[in-house]
DRENRO-589153 format. One record per atom (N, C-alpha, C): x, y, z; residue in three letters. Coordinates in steps of 0.001 Angstrom, whole numbers, padded with zeros to 6 digits, always signed. Example, Ala and Ser with C-alpha at 12.3 -4.5 7.8 and 13.67 -1.06 7.14 Angstrom:
residues 2
+013190-005690+007800ala +012300-004500+007800ala +013200-003300+007800ala +012850-002250+007080ser +013670-001060+007140ser +012900+000030+007870ser 
END
This chain:
residues 85
+137707+109872+133680unk +136833+109984+132539unk +135426+109512+132881unk +135343+108453+133680unk +134039+107921+134053unk +133263+108913+134912unk +133942+109634+135778unk +133271+110619+136630unk +132676+111737+135792unk +133342+112106+134709unk +132826+113153+133833unk +131532+112697+133160unk +131459+111440+132741unk +130241+110897+132138unk +129090+110873+133129unk +129380+110515+134374unk +128357+110509+135419unk +127852+111926+135672unk +128740+112893+135676unk +128355+114289+135883unk +127419+114758+134775unk +127744+114413+133521unk +126894+114819+132388unk +125515+114174+132481unk +125487+112920+132877unk +124219+112215+133007unk +123340+112868+134071unk +123927+113186+135209unk +123168+113827+136282unk +122703+115218+135869unk +123540+115929+135128unk +123170+117258+134655unk +121983+117156+133697unk +122016+116163+132792unk +120906+115967+131864unk +119629+115573+132592unk +119746+114750+133619unk +118575+114369+134398unk +117969+115570+135104unk +118816+116473+135568unk +118318+117684+136223unk +117510+118520+135241unk +118028+118690+134026unk +117308+119465+133013unk +116006+118775+132605unk +116022+117455+132516unk +114822+116713+132178unk +113757+116882+133261unk +114155+116823+134515unk +113214+116998+135618unk +112605+118394+135603unk +113418+119407+135362unk +112906+120781+135291unk +111920+120908+134137unk +112249+120328+132980unk +111366+120385+131817unk +110028+119714+132114unk +110053+118540+132737unk +108817+117829+133040unk +107944+118599+134019unk +108545+119223+135006unk +107776+120032+135954unk +107111+121197+135235unk +107842+121862+134347unk +107264+122981+133603unk +106117+122525+132707unk +106257+121381+132077unk +105186+120865+131220unk +103953+120534+132047unk +104141+119886+133174unk +103000+119527+134011unk +102293+120751+134566unk +103028+121765+134932unk +102424+122981+135475unk +101703+123763+134384unk +102250+123778+133179unk +101665+124595+132118unk +100436+123959+131490unk +100168+122687+131702unk +099046+122011+131061unk +097816+121892+131948unk +097683+122689+132942unk +096527+122586+133828unk +095215+122884+133117unk +095196+123859+132234unk +093962+124264+131571unk +093550+123372+130424unk +094310+122364+130081unk +093992+121518+128940unk +093107+120328+129290unk +092736+120177+130533unk +091963+119008+130931unk +090591+118985+130266unk +090004+120148+129979unk +088687+120194+129373unk +088748+120045+127854unk +089875+120289+127230unk +089965+120240+125777unk +090122+118800+125300unk +089769+118569+124032unk +089866+117246+123445unk +091302+116995+123011unk +091836+115850+123383unk +093195+115508+122995unk +093238+115133+121521unk +094365+115425+120870unk +094544+115111+119461unk +095816+114294+119302unk +095720+113252+118482unk +096869+112414+118168unk +097066+112471+116662unk +098280+112768+116227unk +098593+112840+114805unk +099556+111706+114480unk +099186+110909+113479unk +100010+109784+113044unk +100545+110061+111651unk +101674+109492+111358unk +102277+109729+110051unk +101563+108966+108943unk +101115+107752+109216unk +100471+106937+108180unk +099096+106490+108648unk +098233+106198+107694unk +096861+105844+108000unk +096755+104521+108750unk +097595+103563+108447unk +097520+102271+109130unk +097853+102425+110615unk +098778+103314+110924unk +099103+103580+112331unk +097946+104302+112998unk +097312+105235+112276unk +096151+105942+112823unk +095017+104971+113124unk +094801+103980+112262unk +093767+102972+112512unk +094068+102166+113770unk +095329+101795+113959unk +095702+101051+115166unk +095492+101904+116411unk +095864+103180+116328unk +095698+104064+117481unk +094220+104252+117790unk +093382+104421+116757unk +091937+104576+116969unk +091348+103370+117694unk +091870+102188+117411unk +091342+100993+118067unk +091803+100883+119518unk +092834+101622+119882unk +093380+101523+121237unk +092925+102633+122172unk +092605+103809+121632unk +092287+104954+122487unk +090779+105156+122560unk +090299+105834+123603unk +088862+106122+123695unk +088399+107042+122564unk +087094+107052+122332unk +086541+107844+121229unk +086635+109347+121488unk +086918+109771+122703unk +087053+111194+123005unk +088341+111776+122439unk +089270+110939+122038unk +090551+111400+121505unk +090467+111430+119987unk +090796+112577+119398unk +090752+112742+117948unk +092061+112240+117343unk +091954+111337+116373unk +093126+110756+115715unk +093070+111116+114238unk +094186+111631+113705unk +094241+111938+112277unk +095562+111471+111704unk +095555+111271+110395unk +096734+110800+109682unk +097195+111864+108705unk +098501+112019+108569unk +099050+112988+107627unk +099024+112470+106197unk +099073+111157+106022unk +099070+110546+104694unk +097667+110006+104428unk +097135+110287+103261unk +095805+109808+102883unk +095797+108287+102745unk +094604+107703+102724unk +094461+106255+102564unk +095068+105839+101230unk +095951+104880+101259unk +096603+104390+100053unk +097741+105267+099563unk +098031+106352+100274unk +099103+107257+099863unk +100475+106730+100237unk +101463+107127+099493unk +102847+106745+099762unk +103465+107793+100686unk +103902+107402+101881unk +104453+108384+102815unk +105730+109049+102312unk +106402+108425+101340unk +107636+109006+100820unk +107377+110092+099792unk +106179+110135+099239unk +105856+111109+098196unk +104684+111999+098588unk +104405+112122+099868unk +103279+112921+100334unk +103720+114357+100568unk +102901+115269+100118unk +103131+116699+100350unk +102082+117182+101345unk +102425+118169+102163unk +101444+118699+103112unk +100236+119291+102389unk +099061+119016+102919unk +097820+119543+102369unk +097339+120699+103233unk +096453+121551+102695unk +095930+122651+103518unk +095238+122166+104787unk +094574+120996+104735unk +093886+120511+105938unk +094868+120038+107005unk +096072+119621+106606unk +097055+119170+107591unk +097935+120309+108088unk +097806+121483+107505unk +098609+122619+107947unk +098341+122948+109413unk +097087+122834+109827unk +096729+123131+111206unk +097358+122191+112206unk +097723+120996+111787unk +098350+120028+112683unk +099673+120567+113194unk +100409+121218+112316unk +101719+121726+112695unk +101635+123053+113428unk +100453+123650+113469unk +100275+124946+114122unk +099329+124844+115306unk +099210+123651+115906unk +098333+123478+117062unk +098812+124349+118203unk +097866+125024+118808unk +098216+125856+119953unk +098102+125019+121209unk +099117+125104+122023unk +099143+124325+123263unk +098819+125240+124408unk 
END
């Protein structure tokens, strides 16, 4: 039984390695574009803004003072879910 678990783990690692190689190869042209970070809540977005350089765009899905449990998507946040990579 233990050998079967080891086999599954190695198989998953193989798929993870293939995925990472594909991601690294496909992102060559993104070096010139501005990176975007999307946070679920505004307080997290504020913390991220204080940690990352100003070249990185940070936005929050929930408005200032909004309740994340009762937030509905707004037209301005629609583009966040449709970002082209």
